[in-house]
DOMARVO-260702 format. One record per atom (N, C-alpha, C): residue number from 1; atom name; z, x, y. Coordinates in Angstrom, 2 decimals. Example, Ala and Ser with C-alpha at 12.3 -4.5 7.8 and 13.67 -1.06 7.14 Angstrom:
node k: 1	a: N	w: 7.80	u: 13.19	v: -5.69
node k: 1	a: CA	w: 7.80	u: 12.30	v: -4.50
node k: 1	a: C	w: 7.80	u: 13.20	v: -3.30
node k: 2	a: N	w: 7.08	u: 12.85	v: -2.25
node k: 2	a: CA	w: 7.14	u: 13.67	v: -1.06
node k: 2	a: C	w: 7.87	u: 12.90	v: 0.03
***
This chain:
node k: 1	a: N	w: -25.86	u: -112.55	v: -19.35
node k: 1	a: CA	w: -25.22	u: -111.26	v: -19.54
node k: 1	a: C	w: -25.87	u: -110.47	v: -20.67
node k: 2	a: N	w: -26.27	u: -111.14	v: -21.74
node k: 2	a: CA	w: -26.87	u: -110.43	v: -22.87
node k: 2	a: C	w: -28.24	u: -109.85	v: -22.50
node k: 3	a: N	w: -28.95	u: -110.50	v: -21.57
node k: 3	a: CA	w: -30.23	u: -109.96	v: -21.10
node k: 3	a: C	w: -29.99	u: -108.64	v: -20.37
node k: 4	a: N	w: -28.94	u: -108.57	v: -19.59
node k: 4	a: CA	w: -28.62	u: -107.34	v: -18.87
node k: 4	a: C	w: -28.29	u: -106.21	v: -19.86
node k: 5	a: N	w: -27.52	u: -106.49	v: -20.88
node k: 5	a: CA	w: -27.18	u: -105.49	v: -21.89
node k: 5	a: C	w: -28.44	u: -105.02	v: -22.60
node k: 6	a: N	w: -29.31	u: -105.95	v: -22.93
node k: 6	a: CA	w: -30.57	u: -105.61	v: -23.59
node k: 6	a: C	w: -31.42	u: -104.71	v: -22.69
node k: 7	a: N	w: -31.50	u: -105.02	v: -21.42
node k: 7	a: CA	w: -32.28	u: -104.19	v: -20.49
node k: 7	a: C	w: -31.67	u: -102.79	v: -20.36
node k: 8	a: N	w: -30.35	u: -102.70	v: -20.31
node k: 8	a: CA	w: -29.70	u: -101.40	v: -20.23
node k: 8	a: C	w: -29.99	u: -100.58	v: -21.48
node k: 9	a: N	w: -29.93	u: -101.19	v: -22.65
node k: 9	a: CA	w: -30.23	u: -100.49	v: -23.89
node k: 9	a: C	w: -31.69	u: -100.02	v: -23.93
node k: 10	a: N	w: -32.59	u: -100.84	v: -23.47
node k: 10	a: CA	w: -34.01	u: -100.46	v: -23.43
node k: 10	a: C	w: -34.20	u: -99.27	v: -22.50
node k: 11	a: N	w: -33.56	u: -99.30	v: -21.35
node k: 11	a: CA	w: -33.68	u: -98.18	v: -20.41
node k: 11	a: C	w: -33.11	u: -96.90	v: -21.03
node k: 12	a: N	w: -31.98	u: -97.01	v: -21.68
node k: 12	a: CA	w: -31.38	u: -95.83	v: -22.31
node k: 12	a: C	w: -32.32	u: -95.27	v: -23.39
node k: 13	a: N	w: -32.87	u: -96.13	v: -24.23
node k: 13	a: CA	w: -33.80	u: -95.67	v: -25.26
node k: 13	a: C	w: -35.06	u: -95.06	v: -24.65
node k: 14	a: N	w: -35.54	u: -95.62	v: -23.56
node k: 14	a: CA	w: -36.72	u: -95.06	v: -22.91
node k: 14	a: C	w: -36.43	u: -93.67	v: -22.33
node k: 15	a: N	w: -35.24	u: -93.50	v: -21.76
node k: 15	a: CA	w: -34.87	u: -92.19	v: -21.22
node k: 15	a: C	w: -34.76	u: -91.17	v: -22.35
node k: 16	a: N	w: -34.14	u: -91.56	v: -23.45
node k: 16	a: CA	w: -34.02	u: -90.65	v: -24.60
node k: 16	a: C	w: -35.40	u: -90.33	v: -25.16
node k: 17	a: N	w: -36.26	u: -91.32	v: -25.28
node k: 17	a: CA	w: -37.62	u: -91.11	v: -25.78
node k: 17	a: C	w: -38.39	u: -90.18	v: -24.85
node k: 18	a: N	w: -38.27	u: -90.37	v: -23.56
node k: 18	a: CA	w: -38.94	u: -89.49	v: -22.60
node k: 18	a: C	w: -38.45	u: -88.05	v: -22.75
node k: 19	a: N	w: -37.12	u: -87.89	v: -22.92
node k: 19	a: CA	w: -36.56	u: -86.55	v: -23.08
node k: 19	a: C	w: -37.10	u: -85.89	v: -24.34
node k: 20	a: N	w: -37.14	u: -86.63	v: -25.43
node k: 20	a: CA	w: -37.63	u: -86.07	v: -26.70
node k: 20	a: C	w: -39.10	u: -85.69	v: -26.58
node k: 21	a: N	w: -39.91	u: -86.55	v: -26.02
node k: 21	a: CA	w: -41.34	u: -86.26	v: -25.90
node k: 21	a: C	w: -41.57	u: -85.10	v: -24.94
node k: 22	a: N	w: -40.82	u: -85.05	v: -23.88
node k: 22	a: CA	w: -41.04	u: -84.03	v: -22.84
node k: 22	a: C	w: -40.54	u: -82.65	v: -23.24
node k: 23	a: N	w: -39.35	u: -82.57	v: -23.83
node k: 23	a: CA	w: -38.71	u: -81.27	v: -24.04
node k: 23	a: C	w: -38.54	u: -80.89	v: -25.51
node k: 24	a: N	w: -38.20	u: -81.82	v: -26.36
node k: 24	a: CA	w: -37.84	u: -81.48	v: -27.74
node k: 24	a: C	w: -39.07	u: -81.41	v: -28.63
node k: 25	a: N	w: -40.08	u: -82.22	v: -28.38
node k: 25	a: CA	w: -41.24	u: -82.30	v: -29.25
node k: 25	a: C	w: -41.94	u: -80.95	v: -29.45
node k: 26	a: N	w: -42.18	u: -80.15	v: -28.40
node k: 26	a: CA	w: -42.81	u: -78.84	v: -28.64
node k: 26	a: C	w: -41.97	u: -77.93	v: -29.53
node k: 27	a: N	w: -40.66	u: -78.03	v: -29.41
node k: 27	a: CA	w: -39.79	u: -77.22	v: -30.25
node k: 27	a: C	w: -39.90	u: -77.67	v: -31.70
node k: 28	a: N	w: -39.92	u: -78.98	v: -31.91
node k: 28	a: CA	w: -40.04	u: -79.51	v: -33.27
node k: 28	a: C	w: -41.37	u: -79.10	v: -33.89
node k: 29	a: N	w: -42.43	u: -79.07	v: -33.10
node k: 29	a: CA	w: -43.74	u: -78.67	v: -33.61
node k: 29	a: C	w: -43.73	u: -77.19	v: -33.99
node k: 30	a: N	w: -43.09	u: -76.34	v: -33.21
node k: 30	a: CA	w: -43.16	u: -74.90	v: -33.43
node k: 30	a: C	w: -42.18	u: -74.41	v: -34.49
node k: 31	a: N	w: -41.17	u: -75.18	v: -34.84
node k: 31	a: CA	w: -40.18	u: -74.72	v: -35.81
node k: 31	a: C	w: -40.79	u: -74.42	v: -37.18
node k: 32	a: N	w: -41.62	u: -75.28	v: -37.76
node k: 32	a: CA	w: -42.20	u: -74.93	v: -39.06
node k: 32	a: C	w: -43.07	u: -73.68	v: -38.99
node k: 33	a: N	w: -43.79	u: -73.50	v: -37.90
node k: 33	a: CA	w: -44.61	u: -72.31	v: -37.75
node k: 33	a: C	w: -43.73	u: -71.05	v: -37.70
node k: 34	a: N	w: -42.66	u: -71.10	v: -36.94
node k: 34	a: CA	w: -41.76	u: -69.96	v: -36.86
node k: 34	a: C	w: -41.11	u: -69.67	v: -38.21
node k: 35	a: N	w: -40.75	u: -70.71	v: -38.93
node k: 35	a: CA	w: -40.15	u: -70.54	v: -40.25
node k: 35	a: C	w: -41.15	u: -69.92	v: -41.21
node k: 36	a: N	w: -42.40	u: -70.38	v: -41.19
node k: 36	a: CA	w: -43.42	u: -69.83	v: -42.08
node k: 36	a: C	w: -43.68	u: -68.36	v: -41.76
node k: 37	a: N	w: -43.73	u: -68.01	v: -40.49
node k: 37	a: CA	w: -43.93	u: -66.61	v: -40.12
node k: 37	a: C	w: -42.75	u: -65.75	v: -40.57
node k: 38	a: N	w: -41.55	u: -66.28	v: -40.49
node k: 38	a: CA	w: -40.38	u: -65.54	v: -40.94
node k: 38	a: C	w: -40.44	u: -65.30	v: -42.44
node k: 39	a: N	w: -40.85	u: -66.31	v: -43.20
node k: 39	a: CA	w: -40.97	u: -66.16	v: -44.66
node k: 39	a: C	w: -42.03	u: -65.13	v: -44.99
node k: 40	a: N	w: -43.17	u: -65.14	v: -44.28
node k: 40	a: CA	w: -44.21	u: -64.14	v: -44.53
node k: 40	a: C	w: -43.71	u: -62.73	v: -44.24
node k: 41	a: N	w: -42.98	u: -62.57	v: -43.16
node k: 41	a: CA	w: -42.45	u: -61.25	v: -42.83
node k: 41	a: C	w: -41.43	u: -60.79	v: -43.88
node k: 42	a: N	w: -40.60	u: -61.69	v: -44.37
node k: 42	a: CA	w: -39.65	u: -61.33	v: -45.41
node k: 42	a: C	w: -40.37	u: -60.92	v: -46.68
node k: 43	a: N	w: -41.42	u: -61.65	v: -47.05
node k: 43	a: CA	w: -42.19	u: -61.31	v: -48.25
node k: 43	a: C	w: -42.83	u: -59.94	v: -48.08
node k: 44	a: N	w: -43.38	u: -59.66	v: -46.92
node k: 44	a: CA	w: -44.00	u: -58.35	v: -46.69
node k: 44	a: C	w: -42.98	u: -57.23	v: -46.82
node k: 45	a: N	w: -41.80	u: -57.44	v: -46.26
node k: 45	a: CA	w: -40.76	u: -56.41	v: -46.36
node k: 45	a: C	w: -40.27	u: -56.23	v: -47.80
node k: 46	a: N	w: -40.15	u: -57.32	v: -48.55
node k: 46	a: CA	w: -39.76	u: -57.21	v: -49.95
node k: 46	a: C	w: -40.80	u: -56.42	v: -50.76
node k: 47	a: N	w: -42.07	u: -56.70	v: -50.51
node k: 47	a: CA	w: -43.13	u: -55.97	v: -51.22
node k: 47	a: C	w: -43.09	u: -54.49	v: -50.85
node k: 48	a: N	w: -42.92	u: -54.20	v: -49.59
node k: 48	a: CA	w: -42.85	u: -52.81	v: -49.13
node k: 48	a: C	w: -41.66	u: -52.08	v: -49.77
node k: 49	a: N	w: -40.50	u: -52.73	v: -49.78
node k: 49	a: CA	w: -39.32	u: -52.11	v: -50.40
node k: 49	a: C	w: -39.52	u: -51.93	v: -51.90
node k: 50	a: N	w: -40.13	u: -52.91	v: -52.56
node k: 50	a: CA	w: -40.38	u: -52.81	v: -54.00
node k: 50	a: C	w: -41.31	u: -51.64	v: -54.30
node k: 51	a: N	w: -42.35	u: -51.48	v: -53.49
node k: 51	a: CA	w: -43.27	u: -50.36	v: -53.70
node k: 51	a: C	w: -42.57	u: -49.03	v: -53.48
node k: 52	a: N	w: -41.70	u: -48.95	v: -52.49
node k: 52	a: CA	w: -40.95	u: -47.71	v: -52.26
node k: 52	a: C	w: -40.03	u: -47.40	v: -53.43
node k: 53	a: N	w: -39.35	u: -48.42	v: -53.94
node k: 53	a: CA	w: -38.44	u: -48.21	v: -55.07
node k: 53	a: C	w: -39.19	u: -47.78	v: -56.32
node k: 54	a: N	w: -40.33	u: -48.41	v: -56.59
node k: 54	a: CA	w: -41.08	u: -48.05	v: -57.78
node k: 54	a: C	w: -41.71	u: -46.67	v: -57.65
node k: 55	a: N	w: -42.12	u: -46.28	v: -56.46
node k: 55	a: CA	w: -42.70	u: -44.94	v: -56.29
node k: 55	a: C	w: -41.61	u: -43.88	v: -56.42
node k: 56	a: N	w: -40.40	u: -44.15	v: -55.98
node k: 56	a: CA	w: -39.30	u: -43.20	v: -56.14
node k: 56	a: C	w: -38.91	u: -43.07	v: -57.61
node k: 57	a: N	w: -38.89	u: -44.20	v: -58.30
node k: 57	a: CA	w: -38.52	u: -44.16	v: -59.72
node k: 57	a: C	w: -39.59	u: -43.39	v: -60.50
node k: 58	a: N	w: -40.86	u: -43.59	v: -60.16
node k: 58	a: CA	w: -41.93	u: -42.86	v: -60.83
node k: 58	a: C	w: -41.88	u: -41.38	v: -60.51
node k: 59	a: N	w: -41.53	u: -41.03	v: -59.29
node k: 59	a: CA	w: -41.44	u: -39.62	v: -58.89
node k: 59	a: C	w: -40.23	u: -38.96	v: -59.54
node k: 60	a: N	w: -39.16	u: -39.69	v: -59.77
node k: 60	a: CA	w: -37.96	u: -39.13	v: -60.38
node k: 60	a: C	w: -38.17	u: -38.86	v: -61.86
node k: 61	a: N	w: -39.02	u: -39.67	v: -62.51
node k: 61	a: CA	w: -39.27	u: -39.48	v: -63.94
node k: 61	a: C	w: -40.13	u: -38.26	v: -64.20
node k: 62	a: N	w: -40.94	u: -37.89	v: -63.26
node k: 62	a: CA	w: -41.86	u: -36.76	v: -63.48
node k: 62	a: C	w: -41.22	u: -35.46	v: -63.30
***
């Protein structure tokens, strides 16, 4: 009976492993890239807003 339980567990783990390799792995690979691109876009927008604010402050002083 314990051999049967062991075989069932192995099959379940193999199915889960196949699912992860087939469907989840590409998502896991692309997540850091998407996060890095989001951080770069946020930094670009912060720099753009900072430049706008400083140019307005300089124009208001003159």
